[in-house]
DSSP file (Angstrom, degrees, kcal/mol; ACC not computed):
  #  RESIDUE AA STRUCTURE BP1 BP2  ACC     N-H-->O    O-->H-N    N-H-->O    O-->H-N    TCO  KAPPA ALPHA  PHI   PSI    X-CA   Y-CA   Z-CA
    1    1 A M              0   0    0      0, 0.0     2,-0.2     0, 0.0     0, 0.0   0.000 360.0 360.0 360.0  81.7    0.0    0.0    0.0
    2    2 A A        -     0   0    0      2,-0.0     2,-0.5     1,-0.0   145,-0.0  -0.523 360.0-147.7 -79.1 141.0    2.3    2.7   -1.3
    3    3 A N        -     0   0    0     -2,-0.2     3,-0.4     1,-0.1    -1,-0.0  -0.929  10.6-159.8-112.9 130.8    1.4    6.3   -0.5
    4    4 A T  S    S+     0   0    0     -2,-0.5    -1,-0.1     1,-0.2   147,-0.1   0.533  84.3  73.8 -84.7  -5.8    2.2    9.1   -2.9
    5    5 A N  S    S+     0   0    0    145,-0.1     2,-0.2     2,-0.1    -1,-0.2   0.783  72.9  92.6 -79.4 -27.3    1.9   11.7   -0.1
    6    6 A A  S    S-     0   0    0     -3,-0.4     2,-0.5   144,-0.1    73,-0.1  -0.492  73.7-138.8 -70.3 132.5    5.2   10.8    1.6
    7    7 A K  E     -A   78   0A   0     71,-0.5    71,-1.8    -2,-0.2     2,-0.3  -0.807   3.9-136.6 -97.7 126.9    8.0   12.9    0.2
    8    8 A K  E     -A   77   0A   0     -2,-0.5     2,-0.4    69,-0.2    69,-0.2  -0.649  26.2-150.3 -74.2 136.1   11.4   11.4   -0.5
    9    9 A V  E     -A   76   0A   0     67,-2.2    67,-0.5    -2,-0.3     2,-0.2  -0.909   8.0-126.8-115.9 136.0   14.0   13.8    0.7
   10   10 A R        -     0   0    0     -2,-0.4     2,-0.5     1,-0.1    64,-0.1  -0.536  38.7 -98.0 -76.3 146.0   17.4   14.2   -0.7
   11   11 A S        +     0   0    0     -2,-0.2    -1,-0.1    62,-0.2    62,-0.0  -0.515  42.6 175.9 -66.8 115.9   20.3   13.9    1.8
   12   12 A T        -     0   0    0     -2,-0.5    -1,-0.2     2,-0.1     3,-0.1   0.444  36.9-132.3-100.9  -2.5   21.2   17.5    2.7
   13   13 A E        +     0   0    0      1,-0.2     2,-1.4    60,-0.1    -2,-0.1   0.777  51.1 154.2  56.8  28.3   23.8   16.4    5.3
   14   14 A T  S    S-     0   0    0      1,-0.2    -1,-0.2     0, 0.0    -2,-0.1  -0.670  77.3 -55.7 -91.3  85.3   22.2   18.9    7.8
   15   15 A E  S    S-     0   0    0     -2,-1.4     2,-0.5     1,-0.2    -1,-0.2   0.892  71.2-174.2  50.6  54.2   23.2   17.3   11.1
   16   16 A L        -     0   0    0     28,-0.1     2,-0.4    30,-0.0    30,-0.2  -0.681  10.8-151.6 -77.3 126.5   21.7   13.9   10.6
   17   17 A K  E     -B   45   0A   0     28,-3.3    28,-2.0    -2,-0.5     2,-0.3  -0.835   7.2-144.6-102.2 137.8   22.0   11.9   13.8
   18   18 A D  E     -B   44   0A   0     -2,-0.4     2,-0.4    26,-0.2    26,-0.2  -0.785  11.0-166.7-106.2 145.8   22.3    8.2   13.7
   19   19 A K  E     -B   43   0A   0     24,-3.0    24,-2.7    -2,-0.3     2,-0.5  -0.998  19.1-135.0-128.8 128.5   20.9    5.6   16.1
   20   20 A L  E     +B   42   0A   0     -2,-0.4    22,-0.2    22,-0.2     3,-0.1  -0.719  23.1 178.5 -82.7 122.5   22.0    2.0   16.1
   21   21 A V  E     -     0   0A   0     20,-2.5     2,-0.3    -2,-0.5    -1,-0.2   0.898  60.5 -12.0 -91.3 -48.5   18.9   -0.2   16.4
   22   22 A A  E     -B   41   0A   0     19,-1.3    19,-2.4    93,-0.0     2,-0.4  -0.997  47.6-155.3-156.2 148.0   20.4   -3.7   16.3
   23   23 A I  E     -B   40   0A   0     -2,-0.3     2,-0.4    17,-0.2    17,-0.2  -0.990  14.7-165.8-123.3 136.4   23.6   -5.6   15.5
   24   24 A N  E     -B   39   0A   0     15,-3.0    15,-2.4    -2,-0.4     2,-0.5  -0.985  10.2-147.7-125.1 129.3   23.5   -9.3   14.4
   25   25 A R  E     -B   38   0A   0     -2,-0.4     2,-0.4    13,-0.2    13,-0.2  -0.840  16.1-165.1 -96.2 128.8   26.6  -11.6   14.3
   26   26 A V  E     -B   37   0A   0     11,-3.3    11,-2.5    -2,-0.5     2,-0.5  -0.929   3.2-155.7-115.9 135.9   26.4  -14.2   11.5
   27   27 A T  E     -B   36   0A   0     -2,-0.4     2,-0.6     9,-0.2     9,-0.2  -0.943   5.8-168.5-115.8 129.2   28.7  -17.2   11.4
   28   28 A K  E     -B   35   0A   0      7,-2.9     7,-2.9    -2,-0.5     2,-0.6  -0.969  14.8-148.1-114.2 119.3   29.6  -19.1    8.3
   29   29 A V  E     +B   34   0A   0     -2,-0.6     5,-0.2     5,-0.2     2,-0.2  -0.773  26.7 168.6 -91.9 121.7   31.3  -22.4    8.9
   30   30 A T  E >   -B   33   0A   0      3,-3.5     3,-1.3    -2,-0.6    -2,-0.0  -0.648  52.4 -90.4-121.3 179.6   33.8  -23.3    6.2
   31   31 A K  T 3  S+     0   0    0      1,-0.3     3,-0.1    -2,-0.2    -2,-0.0   0.841 126.8  50.2 -59.3 -34.9   36.5  -25.9    5.7
   32   32 A G  T 3  S-     0   0    0      1,-0.2     2,-0.3     3,-0.0    -1,-0.3   0.509 124.0 -90.8 -84.8  -4.1   39.0  -23.5    7.2
   33   33 A G  E <   -B   30   0A   0     -3,-1.3    -3,-3.5     2,-0.0     2,-0.4  -0.937  68.1 -21.3 132.0-155.6   36.9  -22.7   10.3
   34   34 A R  E     -B   29   0A   0     -2,-0.3     2,-0.5    -5,-0.2    -5,-0.2  -0.784  46.7-159.1 -98.7 135.1   34.3  -20.2   11.3
   35   35 A N  E     -B   28   0A   0     -7,-2.9    -7,-2.9    -2,-0.4     2,-0.4  -0.960  11.2-155.9-111.7 122.4   33.9  -16.8    9.5
   36   36 A F  E     +B   27   0A   0     -2,-0.5     2,-0.3    -9,-0.2    -9,-0.2  -0.782  16.7 170.1 -98.3 139.0   32.1  -14.1   11.4
   37   37 A S  E     -B   26   0A   0    -11,-2.5   -11,-3.3    -2,-0.4     2,-0.4  -0.941  19.0-139.0-138.8 165.2   30.4  -11.2    9.8
   38   38 A F  E     -BC  25  58A   0     20,-3.5    20,-2.4    -2,-0.3     2,-0.4  -0.944   7.4-162.6-129.7 144.8   28.1   -8.5   11.2
   39   39 A S  E     -BC  24  57A   0    -15,-2.4   -15,-3.0    -2,-0.4     2,-0.4  -0.988  12.2-169.5-123.7 139.4   24.9   -6.8   10.0
   40   40 A A  E     -BC  23  56A   0     16,-2.8    16,-2.6    -2,-0.4     2,-0.5  -0.992  12.9-152.7-130.9 132.8   23.7   -3.6   11.6
   41   41 A I  E     -BC  22  55A   0    -19,-2.4   -20,-2.5    -2,-0.4   -19,-1.3  -0.925  23.1-174.7-105.0 129.1   20.4   -1.8   11.2
   42   42 A V  E     -BC  20  54A   0     12,-2.7    12,-2.4    -2,-0.5     2,-0.4  -0.933  17.2-155.3-127.9 142.9   20.7    2.0   11.6
   43   43 A V  E     -BC  19  53A   0    -24,-2.7   -24,-3.0    -2,-0.4     2,-0.3  -0.976  14.2-171.0-116.5 131.6   18.1    4.9   11.8
   44   44 A V  E     +BC  18  52A   0      8,-2.6     8,-2.3    -2,-0.4     2,-0.3  -0.924  14.2 151.8-120.5 149.7   19.2    8.4   10.9
   45   45 A G  E     -BC  17  51A   0    -28,-2.0   -28,-3.3    -2,-0.3     6,-0.2  -0.981  47.1-130.4-166.4 162.1   17.2   11.6   11.3
   46   46 A D        -     0   0    0      4,-1.5    77,-0.2    -2,-0.3     5,-0.1   0.364  46.8-121.9 -99.7   4.7   17.6   15.3   11.9
   47   47 A E  S    S+     0   0    0     75,-2.3    76,-0.2     3,-0.5     4,-0.1   0.697  97.0  90.9  60.0  21.3   15.0   15.4   14.7
   48   48 A K  S    S-     0   0    0     74,-0.3    76,-0.2     2,-0.3    75,-0.1  -0.189 118.9 -69.4-135.3  40.8   13.0   17.9   12.7
   49   49 A N  S    S+     0   0    0     74,-2.6    30,-2.8     1,-0.2     2,-0.4   0.617 101.7 110.6  82.6  21.5   10.7   15.5   10.8
   50   50 A I  E     + D   0  78A   0     72,-0.3    -4,-1.5    28,-0.2    -3,-0.5  -0.993  38.1 159.8-121.2 132.4   13.2   13.8    8.4
   51   51 A V  E     +CD  45  77A   0     26,-2.2    26,-2.9    -2,-0.4     2,-0.3  -0.984  11.6 171.3-148.4 154.4   14.1   10.1    9.0
   52   52 A G  E     -CD  44  76A   0     -8,-2.3    -8,-2.6    -2,-0.3     2,-0.3  -0.978  16.3-143.8-157.5 161.7   15.6    7.1    7.1
   53   53 A H  E     -C   43   0A   0     22,-0.5     2,-0.3    -2,-0.3   -10,-0.2  -0.927  16.0-179.9-130.7 156.6   16.8    3.6    7.8
   54   54 A G  E     -C   42   0A   0    -12,-2.4   -12,-2.7    -2,-0.3     2,-0.4  -0.994  19.8-140.0-154.2 157.2   19.6    1.4    6.4
   55   55 A L  E     -C   41   0A   0     -2,-0.3     2,-0.4   -14,-0.2   -14,-0.2  -0.976  18.6-171.6-120.6 130.8   21.2   -2.0    6.7
   56   56 A G  E     -C   40   0A   0    -16,-2.6   -16,-2.8    -2,-0.4     2,-0.4  -0.977   2.9-169.3-125.2 138.3   24.9   -2.5    6.6
   57   57 A K  E     +C   39   0A   0     -2,-0.4     2,-0.3   -18,-0.2   -18,-0.2  -0.988  23.4 134.0-127.2 134.5   26.8   -5.8    6.4
   58   58 A A  E     -C   38   0A   0    -20,-2.4   -20,-3.5    -2,-0.4     6,-0.1  -0.965  62.5-102.1-163.4 174.2   30.6   -6.2    6.8
   59   59 A N  S    S+     0   0    0     -2,-0.3     2,-0.3   -22,-0.2   -23,-0.1   0.641 106.5  52.5 -81.7 -15.1   33.2   -8.3    8.5
   60   60 A E  S  > S-     0   0    0    -22,-0.1     4,-2.0     1,-0.1     5,-0.1  -0.921  81.1-130.6-121.0 148.2   33.8   -5.6   11.2
   61   61 A V  H  > S+     0   0    0     -2,-0.3     4,-2.3     1,-0.2     5,-0.2   0.926 107.3  50.3 -62.9 -46.4   31.1   -4.0   13.4
   62   62 A T  H  > S+     0   0    0      1,-0.2     4,-2.3     2,-0.2    -1,-0.2   0.877 110.6  49.6 -63.7 -37.5   32.3   -0.4   12.7
   63   63 A E  H  > S+     0   0    0      2,-0.2     4,-2.6     1,-0.2    -1,-0.2   0.902 109.9  51.6 -65.9 -40.8   32.2   -1.0    8.9
   64   64 A A  H  X S+     0   0    0     -4,-2.0     4,-2.1     2,-0.2   -24,-0.3   0.905 111.0  47.6 -62.7 -41.9   28.7   -2.5    9.1
   65   65 A I  H  X S+     0   0    0     -4,-2.3     4,-2.3     2,-0.2    -2,-0.2   0.916 111.8  50.1 -65.9 -43.0   27.5    0.6   11.0
   66   66 A T  H  X S+     0   0    0     -4,-2.3     4,-2.2     1,-0.2    -2,-0.2   0.914 111.5  48.0 -61.6 -43.7   29.1    3.0    8.6
   67   67 A K  H  X S+     0   0    0     -4,-2.6     4,-2.3     1,-0.2    -1,-0.2   0.884 110.6  52.6 -64.5 -37.9   27.5    1.1    5.6
   68   68 A G  H  X S+     0   0    0     -4,-2.1     4,-2.3     2,-0.2    -2,-0.2   0.895 108.9  49.3 -63.8 -40.8   24.2    1.2    7.4
   69   69 A I  H  X S+     0   0    0     -4,-2.3     4,-2.0     2,-0.2    -2,-0.2   0.918 111.3  49.2 -64.7 -43.6   24.4    5.0    7.9
   70   70 A D  H  X S+     0   0    0     -4,-2.2     4,-0.6     1,-0.2    -2,-0.2   0.905 112.6  47.9 -62.4 -41.0   25.3    5.5    4.2
   71   71 A S  H >< S+     0   0    0     -4,-2.3     3,-0.8     1,-0.2     4,-0.4   0.886 109.6  53.1 -65.6 -39.5   22.4    3.3    3.2
   72   72 A A  H >< S+     0   0    0     -4,-2.3     3,-1.3     1,-0.2    -1,-0.2   0.859 101.7  59.0 -65.9 -35.8   20.0    5.2    5.6
   73   73 A K  H 3< S+     0   0    0     -4,-2.0     3,-0.4     1,-0.3    -1,-0.2   0.703 103.0  54.4 -67.1 -18.3   21.0    8.6    4.1
   74   74 A K  T << S+     0   0    0     -3,-0.8    -1,-0.3    -4,-0.6    -2,-0.2   0.583 106.5  52.5 -87.9 -11.4   19.8    7.3    0.7
   75   75 A N  S <  S+     0   0    0     -3,-1.3   -22,-0.5    -4,-0.4     2,-0.3  -0.287  75.0 150.4-120.3  46.2   16.3    6.4    2.1
   76   76 A L  E     -AD   9  52A   0    -67,-0.5   -67,-2.2    -3,-0.4     2,-0.3  -0.579  19.0-177.1 -85.1 141.3   15.2    9.6    3.8
   77   77 A I  E     -AD   8  51A   0    -26,-2.9   -26,-2.2    -2,-0.3     2,-0.4  -0.928  24.1-122.9-130.3 158.8   11.5   10.6    4.1
   78   78 A S  E     -AD   7  50A   0    -71,-1.8   -71,-0.5    -2,-0.3   -28,-0.2  -0.863  25.1-164.6-102.9 136.7    9.7   13.6    5.5
   79   79 A V        -     0   0    0    -30,-2.8     2,-0.6    -2,-0.4    71,-0.1  -0.966  23.6-118.5-123.4 133.4    7.1   13.1    8.2
   80   80 A P        -     0   0    0      0, 0.0     2,-0.5     0, 0.0   -31,-0.1  -0.609  34.3-177.8 -72.9 118.7    4.5   15.6    9.4
   81   81 A V        -     0   0    0     -2,-0.6     2,-0.5     5,-0.1     5,-0.2  -0.979   5.8-169.3-118.5 123.7    5.1   16.4   13.0
   82   82 A I  B >  S-E   85   0B   0      3,-2.6     3,-1.6    -2,-0.5     0, 0.0  -0.954  71.9 -23.2-119.4 115.6    2.7   18.8   14.8
   83   83 A N  T 3  S-     0   0    0     -2,-0.5    -1,-0.2     1,-0.3     3,-0.1   0.845 125.7 -52.2  53.0  39.5    3.6   20.1   18.2
   84   84 A G  T 3  S+     0   0    0      1,-0.3    43,-2.5    42,-0.1    42,-1.8   0.527 124.7  78.2  81.0   6.4    5.9   17.1   18.8
   85   85 A T  B <  S-E   82   0B   0     -3,-1.6    -3,-2.6    40,-0.2    -1,-0.3  -0.805  85.1 -87.9-135.9 178.9    3.3   14.4   18.0
   86   86 A I        -     0   0    0     41,-0.4    -5,-0.1    -2,-0.3    18,-0.1  -0.536  33.1-122.3 -88.6 157.2    1.7   12.8   15.0
   87   87 A P  S    S-     0   0    0      0, 0.0     2,-0.3     0, 0.0    -1,-0.1   0.806  82.1  -9.7 -72.3 -28.5   -1.4   14.3   13.3
   88   88 A H  S    S-     0   0    0     14,-0.0    13,-0.0    66,-0.0     2,-0.0  -0.963  84.9 -69.3-159.0 170.7   -3.6   11.2   13.6
   89   89 A E        -     0   0    0     -2,-0.3     2,-0.3    13,-0.1    13,-0.2  -0.346  52.9-179.7 -65.4 149.5   -3.8    7.5   14.5
   90   90 A Q  E     -F  101   0C   0     11,-2.3    11,-2.5    62,-0.1     2,-0.3  -0.986  21.7-151.6-155.6 142.8   -2.0    5.2   12.1
   91   91 A N  E     -F  100   0C   0     -2,-0.3     2,-0.3     9,-0.2     9,-0.2  -0.844  17.2-176.0-107.7 151.0   -1.3    1.5   11.5
   92   92 A G  E     -F   99   0C   0      7,-2.3     7,-2.8    -2,-0.3     2,-0.3  -0.987   2.5-173.0-143.1 153.9    1.7    0.1    9.7
   93   93 A K  E     +F   98   0C   0     -2,-0.3     2,-0.3     5,-0.2     5,-0.2  -0.999  13.0 169.1-148.4 149.3    2.9   -3.3    8.6
   94   94 A F  E >   -F   97   0C   0      3,-2.1     3,-2.1    -2,-0.3    50,-0.2  -0.859  69.5 -39.1-156.6 122.7    5.8   -5.0    7.1
   95   95 A G  T 3  S-     0   0    0     -2,-0.3    -1,-0.0     1,-0.3     0, 0.0  -0.406 125.5 -21.6  59.7-128.1    6.3   -8.7    7.0
   96   96 A G  T 3  S+     0   0    0     -2,-0.1    39,-2.1    -3,-0.1     2,-0.4   0.473 116.4 100.7 -91.0  -3.2    5.1  -10.2   10.2
   97   97 A A  E <   -FG  94 134C   0     -3,-2.1    -3,-2.1    37,-0.2     2,-0.4  -0.684  47.8-176.3 -89.3 135.0    5.4   -6.9   12.1
   98   98 A R  E     -FG  93 133C   0     35,-2.8    35,-4.0    -2,-0.4     2,-0.4  -0.993   3.9-171.1-126.5 135.3    2.4   -4.7   12.8
   99   99 A V  E     -FG  92 132C   0     -7,-2.8    -7,-2.3    -2,-0.4     2,-0.4  -0.951   8.4-166.0-128.1 150.3    2.6   -1.3   14.5
  100  100 A F  E     -FG  91 131C   0     31,-2.5    31,-2.9    -2,-0.4     2,-0.4  -1.000   9.6-176.0-132.1 132.9   -0.1    1.0   15.9
  101  101 A M  E     -FG  90 130C   0    -11,-2.5   -11,-2.3    -2,-0.4    29,-0.2  -0.984   4.2-174.0-133.9 146.0    0.6    4.6   16.8
  102  102 A R  E     - G   0 129C   0     27,-3.0    27,-2.6    -2,-0.4   -13,-0.1  -0.991  31.7-105.7-136.8 140.2   -1.6    7.3   18.4
  103  103 A P  E     - G   0 128C   0      0, 0.0     2,-0.3     0, 0.0    25,-0.2  -0.314  37.2-157.8 -63.5 151.1   -1.0   11.0   19.0
  104  104 A A        -     0   0    0     23,-0.8    23,-0.1   -18,-0.1     3,-0.1  -0.924  19.3-101.8-130.8 155.8   -0.4   12.0   22.7
  105  105 A S    >   -     0   0    0     -2,-0.3     3,-1.8     1,-0.2     4,-0.3  -0.303  56.4 -75.5 -72.9 161.2   -0.7   15.2   24.6
  106  106 A H  T 3  S+     0   0    0      1,-0.2    -1,-0.2     2,-0.1   -22,-0.1  -0.302 118.7  28.3 -59.5 134.0    2.3   17.2   25.5
  107  107 A G  T 3  S+     0   0    0     -3,-0.1    -1,-0.2    19,-0.0    -2,-0.1   0.297  87.5 105.6  98.2  -8.0    4.4   15.8   28.3
  108  108 A T    <   -     0   0    0     -3,-1.8    19,-0.1     1,-0.1    -2,-0.1   0.903  67.1-155.3 -70.3 -41.2    3.4   12.1   27.7
  109  109 A G        -     0   0    0     -4,-0.3    19,-2.1    17,-0.1     2,-0.9  -0.332  37.6 -43.5  90.7-178.7    6.8   11.2   26.1
  110  110 A V  E     -h  128   0C   0     17,-0.2     2,-1.0    -2,-0.1    19,-0.2  -0.796  52.0-172.3 -91.2 107.5    7.6    8.4   23.7
  111  111 A I  E     +h  129   0C   0     17,-2.8    19,-2.5    -2,-0.9     2,-0.3  -0.803  43.7 108.1-100.0  91.1    5.7    5.3   24.9
  112  112 A A        -     0   0    0     -2,-1.0    19,-0.1    17,-0.2    -2,-0.1  -0.979  66.4 -95.5-160.0 161.6    7.2    2.7   22.5
  113  113 A G     >  -     0   0    0     -2,-0.3     4,-3.0     4,-0.0     5,-0.2  -0.077  52.8 -81.7 -76.7-178.3    9.5   -0.3   22.3
  114  114 A G  H  > S+     0   0    0      2,-0.2     4,-1.8     1,-0.2     5,-0.1   0.904 123.3  37.6 -55.4 -57.8   13.2   -0.3   21.3
  115  115 A A  H  > S+     0   0    0      1,-0.2     4,-1.3     2,-0.2    -1,-0.2   0.901 121.5  45.7 -67.6 -40.8   13.1   -0.3   17.5
  116  116 A M  H  > S+     0   0    0      1,-0.2     4,-2.5     2,-0.2    -1,-0.2   0.887 108.9  56.8 -68.0 -38.5   10.1    2.0   17.3
  117  117 A R  H  X S+     0   0    0     -4,-3.0     4,-2.7     1,-0.2     5,-0.2   0.898 103.8  53.2 -59.7 -42.0   11.6    4.4   19.9
  118  118 A A  H  X S+     0   0    0     -4,-1.8     4,-1.8     1,-0.2    -1,-0.2   0.895 110.4  47.3 -61.6 -40.4   14.7    4.9   17.8
  119  119 A V  H  X S+     0   0    0     -4,-1.3     4,-1.9     2,-0.2    -2,-0.2   0.935 113.0  48.0 -67.0 -46.1   12.7    5.9   14.8
  120  120 A F  H  X>S+     0   0    0     -4,-2.5     5,-2.3     1,-0.2     4,-1.2   0.905 112.8  48.0 -62.8 -42.2   10.5    8.3   16.8
  121  121 A E  H  <5S+     0   0    0     -4,-2.7    -1,-0.2     1,-0.2    -2,-0.2   0.873 111.2  51.3 -67.2 -35.7   13.5   10.0   18.4
  122  122 A S  H  <5S+     0   0    0     -4,-1.8   -75,-2.3    -5,-0.2   -72,-0.3   0.850 111.0  47.4 -69.5 -33.6   15.3   10.3   15.1
  123  123 A V  H  <5S-     0   0    0     -4,-1.9   -74,-2.6   -76,-0.2    -1,-0.2   0.684 117.7-111.0 -82.6 -17.1   12.2   12.0   13.4
  124  124 A G  T  <5 +     0   0    0     -4,-1.2     2,-0.6     1,-0.3    -3,-0.2   0.640  63.7 149.3  98.5  16.5   11.7   14.4   16.3
  125  125 A I      < +     0   0    0     -5,-2.3    -1,-0.3    -6,-0.2   -40,-0.2  -0.745  15.5 173.6 -84.3 123.3    8.5   13.0   17.8
  126  126 A T        +     0   0    0    -42,-1.8     2,-0.4    -2,-0.6   -41,-0.2   0.662  65.0  42.3-104.8 -20.1    8.4   13.7   21.5
  127  127 A D  S    S+     0   0    0    -43,-2.5   -23,-0.8   -19,-0.1   -41,-0.4  -0.944  72.1 126.6-134.3 111.8    4.9   12.6   22.5
  128  128 A V  E     -Gh 103 110C   0    -19,-2.1   -17,-2.8    -2,-0.4     2,-0.5  -0.974  44.7-139.7-160.9 147.6    3.3    9.4   21.1
  129  129 A L  E     +Gh 102 111C   0    -27,-2.6   -27,-3.0    -2,-0.3     2,-0.3  -0.964  35.2 171.7-108.7 125.7    1.7    6.2   22.2
  130  130 A A  E     -G  101   0C   0    -19,-2.5     2,-0.4    -2,-0.5   -29,-0.2  -0.975  19.1-166.8-140.0 149.9    2.7    3.2   20.1
  131  131 A K  E     -G  100   0C   0    -31,-2.9   -31,-2.5    -2,-0.3     2,-0.5  -1.000  11.0-149.7-137.8 134.5    2.3   -0.6   20.2
  132  132 A S  E     -G   99   0C   0     -2,-0.4     2,-0.3   -33,-0.2   -33,-0.2  -0.909  20.9-176.7-103.6 127.1    4.2   -3.2   18.3
  133  133 A K  E     +G   98   0C   0    -35,-4.0   -35,-2.8    -2,-0.5     2,-0.3  -0.845  48.4   7.7-120.0 157.1    2.2   -6.4   17.5
  134  134 A G  E    S+G   97   0C   0     -2,-0.3   -37,-0.2   -37,-0.2   -38,-0.1  -0.559 112.8  27.7  79.6-136.7    3.2   -9.6   15.8
  135  135 A S        -     0   0    0    -39,-2.1   -37,-0.3    -2,-0.3    -2,-0.1  -0.303  54.8-160.5 -65.3 141.0    6.9  -10.1   15.0
  136  136 A S        +     0   0    0    -39,-0.1    -1,-0.1     4,-0.0   -21,-0.1   0.214  43.8 137.0-104.7  12.7    9.4   -8.3   17.2
  137  137 A N     >  -     0   0    0      1,-0.2     4,-2.5     2,-0.1     3,-0.3  -0.451  54.2-140.5 -59.0 120.0   12.2   -8.6   14.6
  138  138 A P  H  > S+     0   0    0      0, 0.0     4,-2.3     0, 0.0     5,-0.2   0.828  97.8  56.6 -59.9 -32.7   13.9   -5.2   14.7
  139  139 A H  H  > S+     0   0    0      1,-0.2     4,-1.8     2,-0.2     5,-0.1   0.949 113.4  39.1 -61.3 -48.5   14.3   -5.0   10.9
  140  140 A N  H  > S+     0   0    0     -3,-0.3     4,-2.4     2,-0.2    -1,-0.2   0.842 113.5  54.8 -73.0 -33.3   10.6   -5.5   10.3
  141  141 A V  H  X S+     0   0    0     -4,-2.5     4,-2.4     2,-0.2    -1,-0.2   0.916 109.3  47.8 -66.4 -42.2    9.5   -3.3   13.2
  142  142 A V  H  X S+     0   0    0     -4,-2.3     4,-2.3    -5,-0.2    -2,-0.2   0.928 114.2  46.7 -62.7 -44.8   11.6   -0.4   11.8
  143  143 A K  H  X S+     0   0    0     -4,-1.8     4,-2.0    -5,-0.2    -2,-0.2   0.873 112.5  49.7 -67.4 -36.7   10.2   -0.9    8.3
  144  144 A A  H  X S+     0   0    0     -4,-2.4     4,-2.1     2,-0.2    -1,-0.2   0.889 110.7  50.5 -67.7 -39.0    6.6   -1.1    9.6
  145  145 A T  H  X S+     0   0    0     -4,-2.4     4,-2.4     2,-0.2    -2,-0.2   0.921 111.9  46.6 -64.1 -44.3    7.1    2.0   11.7
  146  146 A L  H  X S+     0   0    0     -4,-2.3     4,-2.2     2,-0.2    -1,-0.2   0.855 108.9  56.1 -67.0 -33.9    8.4    3.9    8.7
  147  147 A N  H  X S+     0   0    0     -4,-2.0     4,-1.0     2,-0.2    -2,-0.2   0.918 110.0  45.2 -61.1 -43.4    5.5    2.5    6.6
  148  148 A A  H  X S+     0   0    0     -4,-2.1     4,-0.5     1,-0.2     3,-0.4   0.902 112.1  51.1 -67.3 -41.0    3.1    4.0    9.1
  149  149 A L  H >< S+     0   0    0     -4,-2.4     3,-0.9     1,-0.2    -2,-0.2   0.846 105.4  56.8 -66.0 -33.4    4.9    7.3    9.2
  150  150 A E  H 3< S+     0   0    0     -4,-2.2    -1,-0.2     1,-0.2    -2,-0.2   0.823 103.6  54.6 -64.6 -31.1    4.9    7.5    5.4
  151  151 A Q  H 3< S+     0   0    0     -4,-1.0    -1,-0.2    -3,-0.4    -2,-0.2   0.582  83.4 111.0 -81.6 -10.2    1.1    7.3    5.4
  152  152 A L    <<  -     0   0    0     -3,-0.9     2,-0.4    -4,-0.5   -62,-0.1  -0.390  45.7-174.6 -67.9 140.7    0.6   10.2    7.8
  153  153 A R        -     0   0    0     -2,-0.1     2,-0.2   -74,-0.1    -2,-0.0  -0.998  13.0-144.2-135.4 139.8   -1.0   13.4    6.4
  154  154 A D     >  -     0   0    0     -2,-0.4     4,-1.9     1,-0.1     3,-0.3  -0.529  33.4-101.8 -96.4 170.8   -1.5   16.8    8.0
  155  155 A A  H  > S+     0   0    0      1,-0.2     4,-2.5     2,-0.2     5,-0.2   0.834 119.7  57.1 -62.7 -34.2   -4.4   19.1    7.4
  156  156 A Y  H  > S+     0   0    0      1,-0.2     4,-2.2     2,-0.2    -1,-0.2   0.912 107.6  47.6 -64.2 -41.9   -2.5   21.3    5.0
  157  157 A T  H  > S+     0   0    0     -3,-0.3     4,-2.5     2,-0.2    -2,-0.2   0.902 112.4  49.0 -65.2 -41.9   -1.7   18.4    2.7
  158  158 A I  H  X S+     0   0    0     -4,-1.9     4,-2.4     2,-0.2     5,-0.2   0.915 111.5  49.0 -65.3 -43.3   -5.3   17.2    2.7
  159  159 A A  H  X>S+     0   0    0     -4,-2.5     5,-2.0     1,-0.2     4,-1.4   0.910 113.4  47.2 -62.6 -42.0   -6.6   20.7    2.0
  160  160 A D  H  <5S+     0   0    0     -4,-2.2    -2,-0.2     2,-0.2    -1,-0.2   0.902 112.1  50.0 -65.8 -41.1   -4.1   21.1   -0.9
  161  161 A H  H  <5S+     0   0    0     -4,-2.5    -2,-0.2     1,-0.2    -1,-0.2   0.884 115.5  42.4 -65.3 -39.5   -5.0   17.6   -2.3
  162  162 A R  H  <5S-     0   0    0     -4,-2.4    -1,-0.2    -5,-0.2    -2,-0.2   0.672 107.8-125.8 -81.1 -17.2   -8.7   18.4   -2.2
  163  163 A G  T  <5 +     0   0    0     -4,-1.4     2,-0.2     1,-0.3    -3,-0.2   0.827  69.4 116.4  75.8  32.3   -8.3   21.9   -3.5
  164  164 A V  S   <S-     0   0    0     -5,-2.0    -1,-0.3    -6,-0.2    -2,-0.1  -0.748  71.0 -85.9-123.8 173.0  -10.2   23.5   -0.7
  165  165 A E    >>  -     0   0    0     -2,-0.2     3,-0.8     1,-0.1     4,-0.8  -0.401  40.5-111.2 -77.2 159.3   -9.3   26.0    2.1
  166  166 A L  H >> S+     0   0    0      1,-0.3     3,-0.9     2,-0.2     4,-0.8   0.870 115.0  54.7 -60.4 -41.3   -7.9   24.7    5.4
  167  167 A N  H 3> S+     0   0    0      1,-0.2     4,-1.8     2,-0.2    -1,-0.3   0.759 100.6  61.3 -68.6 -22.0  -11.0   25.6    7.5
  168  168 A K  H <> S+     0   0    0     -3,-0.8     4,-1.4     1,-0.2    -1,-0.2   0.762  94.1  63.8 -72.9 -24.1  -13.2   23.5    5.1
  169  169 A V  H << S+     0   0    0     -3,-0.9    -1,-0.2    -4,-0.8    -2,-0.2   0.908 112.0  34.9 -63.5 -40.9  -11.2   20.4    5.9
  170  170 A F  H  < S+     0   0    0     -4,-0.8    -2,-0.2     1,-0.2    -1,-0.2   0.804 120.8  46.5 -84.7 -31.3  -12.4   20.6    9.5
  171  171 A N  H  <        0   0    0     -4,-1.8    -2,-0.2     1,-0.0    -1,-0.2   0.570 360.0 360.0 -91.3  -8.5  -15.9   21.9    8.9
  172  172 A G     <        0   0    0     -4,-1.4    -3,-0.1    -5,-0.1    -4,-0.1   0.472 360.0 360.0  84.3 360.0  -16.8   19.5    6.1
């Protein structure tokens, strides 16, 4: 269910902060012994409504994280954030992961699990209630969260899309 309202954002290199969500060590057993490699999932954002995620794989942890950051900078999206929260309730899904998020009043904080929390903090959302259902795989939870954030629309976007004034959106 792709949404055309989410804007892909070009990497502007304006103070993107990265958060490491998960590192996975993978072992390949060969004739010569065990070969270890690492995969890292990283979320980057400017804490002003731009966020992206990336996956990096390498033989060293630091290289995997660096590759993940580079990948995340190529997948940035813009998210409508209004007074530190989201504009409306939203569901998202990816694979077996299902997420639900609801706007919260000021002072509530980010009520969310690990992978979702990293995405919310990177995008600059300070007050939200969120629940992860189904799979707890961090890769799928991050992608489901970003799927839900892509579907968010604010009143200005809806008014522009309908071709009406902003007050008509609320008054019907």
